[in-house]
Structure formats: structure tokens, C-alpha cells
Backbone bond lengths (Angstrom), bond angles and torsions (degrees), N, CA, C in turn:
res aa  C-N    CA-C-N  psi(-1)  N-CA   C-N-CA  omega(-1)  CA-C   N-CA-C  phi
1 X - - - 1.461 - - 1.523 111.97 -
2 X 1.323 116.95 -24.91 1.457 119.35 -178.52 1.517 111.97 -64.32
3 X 1.343 118.30 -24.26 1.455 120.78 179.36 1.511 111.93 -70.04
4 X 1.356 117.58 -13.83 1.452 120.77 178.61 1.523 111.86 -78.01
5 X 1.312 117.13 -10.51 1.452 121.14 -173.19 1.512 109.55 -94.89
6 X 1.332 117.84 127.60 1.449 119.68 178.62 1.525 109.77 -78.83
7 X 1.340 115.72 178.54 1.462 120.17 -173.61 1.511 112.23 -60.06
8 X 1.331 116.92 -39.72 1.464 119.87 -178.12 1.514 111.34 -68.24
9 X 1.370 117.79 -43.62 1.458 120.65 -175.71 1.522 112.07 -72.86
10 X 1.346 118.14 -15.82 1.455 119.29 176.31 1.522 110.94 -66.61
11 X 1.332 115.35 -32.14 1.459 118.74 -178.41 1.524 112.03 -92.52
12 X 1.318 117.59 -24.56 1.461 120.97 -178.34 1.520 109.92 -143.86
13 X 1.329 118.28 82.62 1.465 120.56 -179.59 1.526 111.27 -58.32
14 X 1.313 116.00 136.22 1.457 120.37 178.77 1.518 110.30 -77.81
15 X 1.322 115.97 163.78 1.460 120.81 177.59 1.521 110.44 -61.83
16 X 1.337 116.44 -41.59 1.461 120.15 179.32 1.522 110.63 -61.30
17 X 1.315 116.59 -39.28 1.460 120.54 -179.82 1.524 111.30 -64.31
18 X 1.326 116.74 -46.40 1.468 121.12 -179.36 1.528 110.39 -63.64
19 X 1.342 117.18 -45.84 1.457 120.92 -179.69 1.531 111.33 -64.93
20 X 1.329 116.10 -39.03 1.458 120.29 -178.79 1.526 111.07 -63.63
21 X 1.317 116.66 -48.35 1.465 119.93 -179.26 1.528 111.03 -65.29
22 X 1.338 116.31 -39.96 1.458 119.78 178.28 1.518 112.60 -64.52
23 X 1.333 116.18 -44.11 1.466 120.44 -179.92 1.530 111.04 -65.28
24 X 1.329 117.23 -37.82 1.466 120.03 177.83 1.530 111.03 -63.55
25 X 1.327 116.03 -44.33 1.457 119.11 179.55 1.523 112.15 -61.71
26 X 1.334 116.28 -44.78 1.465 120.09 179.39 1.526 111.39 -67.09
27 X 1.328 116.27 -36.24 1.465 120.01 178.98 1.527 110.77 -62.27
28 X 1.313 116.84 -45.82 1.468 120.29 179.08 1.524 110.17 -61.36
29 X 1.338 116.60 -42.31 1.463 120.63 179.85 1.525 111.43 -63.89
30 X 1.333 117.14 -48.94 1.461 120.83 -179.26 1.525 111.82 -65.57
31 X 1.328 116.54 -34.69 1.467 120.15 178.96 1.527 110.55 -66.06
32 X 1.329 116.12 -42.17 1.464 120.00 178.05 1.525 110.55 -63.66
33 X 1.328 116.41 -42.06 1.464 120.54 178.83 1.524 110.82 -63.99
34 X 1.336 117.23 -38.50 1.469 120.96 179.84 1.521 111.09 -66.63
35 X 1.345 116.80 -38.67 1.456 119.91 179.82 1.528 111.00 -67.49
36 X 1.333 116.56 -36.15 1.462 120.77 -179.41 1.528 112.54 -78.43
37 X 1.353 115.42 -31.70 1.468 119.74 -176.79 1.523 110.25 -141.13
38 X 1.337 118.70 76.65 1.471 121.63 -179.28 1.521 113.21 -58.14
39 X 1.319 117.92 -34.26 1.464 120.61 -179.61 1.520 110.11 -64.98
40 X 1.327 117.36 -46.03 1.460 120.86 179.60 1.507 112.83 -65.33
41 X 1.324 116.63 -26.60 1.461 121.06 178.35 1.522 112.03 -89.48
42 X 1.338 116.53 3.89 1.463 122.04 -177.42 1.530 111.91 58.04
43 X 1.322 115.56 36.22 1.459 121.53 -180.00 1.521 112.04 -123.85
44 X 1.300 116.33 16.98 1.460 119.24 178.96 1.533 109.40 -64.73
45 X 1.329 115.94 123.09 1.455 120.34 -177.71 1.511 113.76 77.93
46 X 1.332 117.49 12.46 1.472 121.49 -178.37 1.528 111.13 -124.90
47 X 1.312 116.59 40.41 1.467 123.02 175.71 1.531 111.84 55.89
48 X 1.327 116.34 48.58 1.467 121.02 -178.51 1.525 111.77 -59.23
49 X 1.333 117.01 -41.68 1.459 120.20 -177.66 1.527 111.38 -66.36
50 X 1.336 116.52 -41.45 1.462 120.20 178.78 1.530 110.92 -64.16
51 X 1.317 116.96 -41.01 1.460 120.45 177.55 1.520 110.32 -65.20
52 X 1.335 116.51 -40.22 1.463 120.65 -177.37 1.522 111.95 -63.14
53 X 1.320 116.21 -29.41 1.464 120.42 178.33 1.525 110.75 -92.50
54 X 1.325 116.80 -44.04 1.456 120.99 -173.82 1.513 114.65 -69.23
55 X 1.327 117.60 -40.49 1.459 119.73 -177.52 1.530 113.15 -65.02
56 X 1.339 119.48 -49.58 1.470 118.28 175.83 1.532 112.31 -60.82
57 X 1.344 116.81 -37.41 1.462 119.70 178.87 1.528 110.62 -61.39
58 X 1.329 116.95 -43.43 1.457 120.75 178.34 1.524 111.15 -66.11
59 X 1.334 116.66 -40.04 1.462 120.86 -178.20 1.523 112.47 -65.36
60 X 1.336 116.84 -24.35 1.467 120.32 -179.51 1.525 112.58 -105.27
61 X 1.337 117.40 11.28 1.460 120.88 179.61 1.522 111.75 -66.84
62 X 1.327 117.73 -48.58 1.461 120.40 -179.38 1.528 111.47 -62.64
63 X 1.350 119.64 -46.80 1.471 118.39 176.04 1.525 113.05 -56.65
64 X 1.338 117.18 -40.18 1.467 120.27 -179.57 1.523 111.00 -65.21
65 X 1.336 116.78 -46.08 1.466 120.35 179.63 1.515 110.98 -64.04
66 X 1.328 116.03 -41.83 1.463 119.76 179.50 1.527 110.85 -62.48
67 X 1.323 116.44 -44.16 1.463 120.25 -176.95 1.521 111.77 -65.17
68 X 1.326 117.26 -36.35 1.463 121.05 -177.22 1.518 112.15 -81.19
69 X 1.344 117.42 -40.64 1.461 119.88 -169.62 1.528 115.77 -112.94
70 X 1.336 118.85 -28.67 1.465 119.14 -167.47 1.531 114.19 -130.52
71 X 1.321 116.84 38.56 1.454 118.55 -178.42 1.528 113.07 -69.55
72 X 1.334 117.51 -10.63 1.463 119.77 176.78 1.525 111.84 -81.94
73 X 1.315 116.66 -0.99 1.461 121.42 -179.79 1.525 109.92 -113.49
74 X 1.345 117.25 155.20 1.480 119.07 175.40 1.522 109.98 -61.53
75 X 1.313 116.18 146.10 1.464 119.12 179.65 1.516 110.71 -71.17
76 X 1.343 118.55 133.06 1.477 122.47 -176.80 1.525 111.79 -81.44
77 X 1.320 116.85 78.26 1.464 121.16 -174.21 1.525 112.95 -61.41
78 X 1.320 117.65 -41.55 1.464 119.70 -176.80 1.528 110.98 -65.37
79 X 1.316 116.61 -47.74 1.467 119.80 179.16 1.528 110.65 -61.11
80 X 1.320 116.87 -41.48 1.457 120.33 179.59 1.525 111.23 -65.33
81 X 1.323 116.77 -38.60 1.464 120.78 177.67 1.522 111.14 -61.91
82 X 1.319 117.36 -41.90 1.462 120.66 -178.45 1.525 111.52 -63.75
83 X 1.327 116.72 -39.76 1.464 119.92 176.95 1.527 110.48 -65.24
84 X 1.323 115.99 -42.96 1.464 120.30 -179.68 1.526 111.15 -63.32
85 X 1.332 116.95 -39.02 1.463 121.00 -179.14 1.522 111.28 -60.91
86 X 1.332 117.26 -38.88 1.471 118.86 -178.81 1.525 111.40 -62.21
87 X 1.317 116.65 -38.80 1.473 120.64 178.63 1.524 110.82 -73.79
88 X 1.315 115.91 -43.59 1.461 120.93 -177.10 1.523 111.84 -66.56
89 X 1.337 117.19 -40.88 1.463 120.30 -176.14 1.525 111.67 -66.24
90 X 1.336 117.16 -38.19 1.464 119.38 178.22 1.527 110.69 -68.41
91 X 1.333 116.44 -42.44 1.467 120.37 179.49 1.527 110.86 -63.66
92 X 1.331 116.81 -45.21 1.462 120.61 179.59 1.517 111.28 -68.65
93 X 1.344 116.42 -38.24 1.457 119.89 178.93 1.512 112.56 -60.99
94 X 1.317 116.06 -40.32 1.461 119.26 175.98 1.523 111.37 -68.93
95 X 1.316 116.93 -43.63 1.460 120.67 179.98 1.523 111.43 -57.67
96 X 1.330 117.42 -38.05 1.468 122.12 -179.51 1.529 112.17 -88.95
97 X 1.336 116.55 1.73 1.467 122.91 178.45 1.528 112.31 60.99
98 X 1.325 116.21 33.48 1.464 120.43 -178.16 1.524 112.09 -71.00
99 X 1.324 117.09 -28.62 1.467 119.93 -179.68 1.526 111.75 -63.62
100 X 1.326 116.77 -32.23 1.460 120.35 179.67 1.526 112.21 -95.02
101 X 1.317 116.95 -27.60 1.462 120.82 -176.42 1.526 113.53 -83.88
102 X 1.332 117.21 -28.46 1.472 121.61 -178.02 1.525 108.25 -118.75
103 X 1.298 117.84 117.23 1.460 121.87 -169.83 1.527 112.36 -64.17
104 X 1.340 117.92 -31.58 1.467 120.08 -176.15 1.522 113.04 -96.87
105 X 1.317 118.64 2.19 1.471 120.51 -173.62 1.528 111.80 -64.83
106 X 1.319 117.66 -41.00 1.468 120.48 179.94 1.526 111.08 -61.93
107 X 1.335 116.93 -43.12 1.468 120.20 178.40 1.530 110.69 -64.17
108 X 1.317 115.84 -39.50 1.464 120.03 179.05 1.528 110.96 -62.20
109 X 1.324 117.11 -42.27 1.459 121.06 -179.78 1.523 111.42 -66.39
110 X 1.329 116.78 -38.51 1.458 120.07 179.33 1.529 111.61 -73.03
111 X 1.305 117.58 -15.38 1.462 122.07 174.70 1.527 111.40 -89.58
112 X 1.335 116.46 -49.23 1.455 120.82 -172.27 1.523 113.44 -78.23
113 X 1.318 118.89 -40.32 1.460 119.13 -176.23 1.528 113.34 -64.44
114 X 1.352 120.22 -43.63 1.464 118.16 172.78 1.526 112.15 -61.13
115 X 1.335 116.62 -35.59 1.465 119.49 178.78 1.526 110.70 -63.08
116 X 1.325 116.94 -45.48 1.462 120.33 179.96 1.520 111.46 -63.98
117 X 1.327 116.98 -42.76 1.461 120.17 178.85 1.527 111.24 -64.15
118 X 1.323 116.80 -38.92 1.464 120.04 179.29 1.522 111.60 -67.02
119 X 1.319 117.41 -38.75 1.469 120.01 175.66 1.525 109.31 -59.72
120 X 1.323 116.81 -44.87 1.465 120.44 179.46 1.525 110.99 -60.50
121 X 1.326 117.03 -45.23 1.470 120.85 -179.71 1.521 110.81 -63.48
122 X 1.319 117.46 -41.21 1.466 120.40 178.78 1.516 111.18 -64.18
123 X 1.321 117.23 -42.17 1.462 120.35 178.91 1.525 111.68 -61.90
124 X 1.320 115.82 -32.84 1.462 120.08 -174.87 1.526 113.85 -89.46
125 X 1.321 118.08 -20.90 1.468 118.26 -167.94 1.517 116.00 -129.73
126 X 1.318 118.81 -6.49 1.463 120.50 -176.47 1.529 109.98 -115.91
127 X 1.333 118.46 130.63 1.470 120.82 177.75 1.521 111.56 -60.24
128 X 1.331 116.25 149.78 1.466 120.94 -175.94 1.530 113.08 -64.70
129 X 1.340 117.28 -24.05 1.462 119.99 -178.92 1.529 112.39 -93.59
130 X 1.320 117.63 10.94 1.468 121.00 179.38 1.524 110.18 -67.06
131 X 1.314 116.60 147.10 1.448 121.53 178.57 1.525 111.60 -77.88
132 X 1.323 115.02 172.35 1.461 119.35 -178.87 1.522 111.27 -63.11
133 X 1.335 117.32 -36.48 1.458 120.34 179.65 1.515 112.24 -59.66
134 X 1.343 116.53 -41.67 1.463 120.46 179.69 1.528 110.70 -67.04
135 X 1.330 116.03 -40.31 1.473 119.96 178.28 1.530 110.75 -63.99
136 X 1.329 116.16 -43.77 1.458 120.44 -178.57 1.520 110.79 -66.12
137 X 1.332 116.80 -42.13 1.462 120.78 -179.85 1.533 110.65 -61.43
138 X 1.337 117.17 -47.29 1.466 120.55 -179.50 1.531 110.87 -65.27
139 X 1.320 115.48 -40.53 1.457 119.75 -178.21 1.525 111.48 -65.20
140 X 1.326 117.31 -45.43 1.460 120.71 179.64 1.522 111.52 -68.50
141 X 1.339 116.44 -39.34 1.461 119.77 -179.20 1.525 110.60 -61.44
142 X 1.320 116.52 -45.74 1.460 119.41 -179.77 1.526 111.34 -76.68
143 X 1.332 116.89 -49.87 1.458 120.88 -172.75 1.517 113.44 -64.57
144 X 1.333 116.88 -44.08 1.458 119.36 -179.98 1.527 110.87 -66.16
145 X 1.333 116.51 -39.80 1.462 120.01 177.82 1.523 111.09 -63.51
146 X 1.333 116.04 -43.29 1.464 120.17 179.33 1.525 111.24 -64.34
147 X 1.334 116.46 -40.34 1.462 120.24 -179.60 1.528 111.25 -65.09
148 X 1.326 116.34 -41.94 1.469 119.98 178.43 1.521 110.27 -65.45
149 X 1.338 116.41 -44.06 1.465 120.16 179.60 1.524 111.20 -60.50
150 X 1.347 116.28 -39.52 1.464 119.93 179.05 1.523 111.33 -64.20
151 X 1.334 116.95 -44.37 1.459 120.20 -179.54 1.522 111.53 -63.13
152 X 1.336 117.06 -39.79 1.467 120.45 178.19 1.530 110.16 -65.15
153 X 1.340 115.95 -45.90 1.462 119.64 179.81 1.523 110.99 -63.21
154 X 1.334 116.23 -41.26 1.456 120.81 -179.54 1.536 110.66 -63.08
155 X 1.319 116.17 -40.12 1.464 119.78 -179.04 1.532 111.44 -63.76
156 X 1.328 115.90 -49.70 1.457 118.87 -176.52 1.527 112.21 -75.41
157 X 1.335 117.44 -24.30 1.462 120.22 -178.26 1.524 111.94 -72.83
158 X 1.361 116.05 -40.48 1.469 115.89 -178.12 1.521 115.18 -154.93
159 X 1.315 120.50 -24.48 1.463 120.68 -175.66 1.529 111.59 -67.42
160 X 1.327 117.12 -36.67 1.466 120.86 -176.56 1.522 112.59 -60.77
161 X 1.310 116.98 -24.98 1.469 120.61 -177.97 1.522 113.10 -110.70
162 X 1.330 117.35 12.03 1.461 120.28 -178.95 1.522 110.52 -120.16
163 X 1.326 116.20 172.40 1.468 121.19 179.30 1.524 111.84 -67.97
164 X 1.336 117.18 -17.03 1.468 120.75 -179.06 1.517 112.28 -64.98
165 X 1.335 117.59 -18.74 1.461 119.74 -177.01 1.524 112.18 -64.19
166 X 1.345 117.42 -22.11 1.468 120.20 -178.67 1.529 112.04 -64.44
167 X 1.305 116.74 -32.31 1.465 119.50 178.59 1.511 112.52 -114.57
168 X 1.343 116.12 19.98 1.464 120.99 -173.44 1.524 112.40 -65.03
169 X 1.331 117.55 -36.60 1.470 119.54 -176.09 1.527 111.15 -63.23
170 X 1.322 115.95 -50.15 1.468 120.23 179.58 1.522 110.94 -62.48
171 X 1.336 116.28 -42.79 1.461 120.41 -179.55 1.522 111.29 -63.98
172 X 1.335 116.68 -40.46 1.461 120.81 -179.55 1.523 111.21 -64.59
173 X 1.335 117.07 -42.84 1.466 120.34 177.89 1.530 110.95 -60.86
174 X 1.328 116.17 -42.71 1.454 119.70 178.39 1.513 111.80 -64.91
175 X 1.341 117.41 -41.69 1.463 120.97 179.50 1.522 111.67 -64.18
176 X 1.332 116.66 -42.47 1.462 120.02 179.93 1.527 111.30 -66.85
177 X 1.318 116.59 -39.26 1.471 120.22 177.79 1.522 110.73 -62.84
178 X 1.336 116.19 -43.40 1.459 120.16 178.63 1.525 110.85 -64.00
179 X 1.338 116.60 -39.34 1.453 120.07 179.38 1.518 112.82 -64.59
180 X 1.327 116.71 -41.35 1.462 120.40 179.34 1.530 110.83 -65.78
181 X 1.318 117.11 -39.95 1.462 119.75 175.26 1.525 110.81 -60.92
182 X 1.328 116.07 -38.38 1.455 119.93 176.68 1.518 111.97 -62.74
183 X 1.339 117.03 -37.85 1.466 121.29 177.86 1.524 111.47 -63.00
184 X 1.322 115.96 -42.91 1.467 120.50 178.66 1.526 110.25 -64.09
185 X 1.331 116.50 -42.48 1.461 120.40 177.80 1.522 110.60 -61.14
186 X 1.320 117.75 -42.41 1.457 121.65 -179.06 1.520 111.24 -61.63
187 X 1.331 117.19 -46.61 1.462 121.13 179.91 1.519 111.24 -62.15
188 X 1.318 115.92 -42.42 1.470 120.21 179.68 1.523 111.47 -64.70
189 X 1.323 116.45 -45.01 1.458 121.25 -179.00 1.527 111.69 -62.55
190 X 1.332 116.82 -49.05 1.462 120.22 -177.19 1.524 110.94 -64.46
191 X 1.318 116.83 -44.00 1.466 119.82 -179.27 1.524 111.20 -61.29
192 X 1.322 117.03 -47.13 1.468 120.14 -179.89 1.526 111.32 -66.74
193 X 1.328 117.10 -38.39 1.466 120.27 179.92 1.519 111.35 -65.34
194 X 1.335 117.42 -38.26 1.461 120.27 176.66 1.524 111.35 -67.74
195 X 1.313 117.10 -42.57 1.466 120.19 -177.44 1.521 112.10 -65.87
196 X 1.320 116.48 -33.79 1.465 120.04 -179.66 1.526 112.56 -90.84
197 X 1.333 117.40 -3.46 1.455 120.94 178.99 1.514 114.29 73.47
198 X 1.326 117.82 18.59 1.467 120.66 -177.81 1.525 113.21 -90.40
199 X 1.317 116.52 -6.18 1.459 120.09 -178.99 1.514 108.67 -126.09
200 X 1.329 115.72 119.18 1.461 121.26 179.51 1.524 108.94 -125.68
201 X 1.297 115.18 126.24 1.464 121.36 -178.52 1.518 106.78 -151.49
202 X 1.354 119.60 151.09 1.461 120.77 178.41 1.520 112.06 -50.38
203 X 1.330 115.59 150.62 1.452 121.39 -177.50 1.514 113.35 -59.37
204 X 1.343 117.21 163.12 1.457 121.10 -177.98 1.518 111.68 -61.68
205 X 1.329 116.07 146.04 1.454 120.69 -178.96 1.523 111.73 -58.81
206 X 1.319 115.54 -30.59 1.463 118.10 -176.19 1.509 114.08 -83.79
207 X 1.320 118.63 -3.01 1.446 122.25 -176.98 1.510 112.25 -84.26
208 X 1.344 117.41 -176.92 1.465 120.92 -179.91 1.504 111.44 -66.96
209 X 1.313 116.87 150.81 1.457 121.21 178.30 1.517 110.17 -64.59
210 X 1.330 117.17 142.23 1.457 120.42 -179.56 1.533 110.34 -66.13
211 X 1.313 114.90 148.83 1.457 120.38 178.76 1.525 108.65 -78.45
212 X 1.344 119.31 126.36 1.456 120.42 178.46 1.518 111.44 -56.09
213 X 1.344 115.82 144.34 1.464 120.53 -176.73 1.519 111.69 -56.66
214 X 1.353 117.38 -38.18 1.466 119.20 -176.13 1.518 112.57 -71.78
215 X 1.363 116.07 -14.54 1.468 119.62 -178.88 1.507 112.37 -95.38
216 X 1.348 117.17 -4.09 1.470 119.70 -177.69 1.521 109.99 -81.05
């Protein structure tokens, strides 16, 4: 992981970098514990093994892509942190039984996690001078697709064989609505943050390669 750090961050790690590495470590630990003891993780009958494998894999997707394709660019710590948070928050929320203890927690997760993922996607794939329409289009295209894919996976993973299927239709509509609102929030936040200069992150992976400092 140390190879992900550029020369500047080696001497002064950013807050995003510290939080990202910490969240990844805890995610791997909690995922292993959930796979070994689904009941203790409050994931019994909720695809604990799939989550234990899928969440760490998703959390390390950006580092893997960066290492293979974009090592000439600064590592996108903020975007990577946001992806990691979505996996970590669901794992921790289940471990603490927040889904059953707090009535609105599930709705909050279906709102915030798509928003965080959309912010990460926008930071990685949309030019800084893009208009709000472009940000909204990319955010909805990715976020709505991800939300639908999650609901389908959730249904076949455990809802189809549990008592939750009786109210699954209403719950799914609410989850998708919350996710789409999160996508709109993400597009609005990123666009305004770029325009005001309050958000700085390495350029999109699909953009031109950065000019080496010695060539400027």
C-alpha cells in the first residue's frame, strides 16, 4: 500500500489517506469475523459470505486499477475513501445491529451510500469544467444502475427465501427512490464544490496524463 503514496504524502499523510487505510483494515477484519460468525455479525441468512468477499474486493478496486493503469497519476485518496466507506458502513451497521435498532437506518444507507459512490465516480471520470448537466447525467447513470443491481442481488441472495419478501416491493421502491435522491445530491455537491474551488482531487483517470513537474 505504501507504493500508492506519492512523494508529498510520504512526508505528510492527508486525512483522507489515514481514514482510507484505517477503514480498509477494519473492513477486512470485520468481513473475516462475519464470514466466521454470521450470527455475531447479525448477517445470518443475509449472504454473509458474499459480503465478506465482495466488500473487500470492491474496497480495493480503485487501488488495483490505479496500480495497473494509472500509476503516473496521483492516487485518488478521497474517491477511494468514499468507496471504502460504503462497504465499511454497511458491515459495521450490521455488526452493531443498527438496521433493526434504528427504524430509519436502512433508508439512510440507501440514500447516502449511492451518493458517496456517485461522488467517487464523478471525481474519477468527469472533467472539472463539466457542467451540472454532465455531472447529473453521469451520477444518475451510475447510481441508478448500481442501486438496481444491489436490489436484484439482495433479492436473490436472501430476500427471496425469507419473510422479508412479503414487503419487498414497497421496500425496494423506497430504497430506489432514496438512492436516486442520493445521486442528485452527489451531482449537486460535486459541481458546486468544483465551481467554488473547495474540492481538489487528482484529475479523472480518463483525462490526459499529467505533465511531469520537471517538464513544466
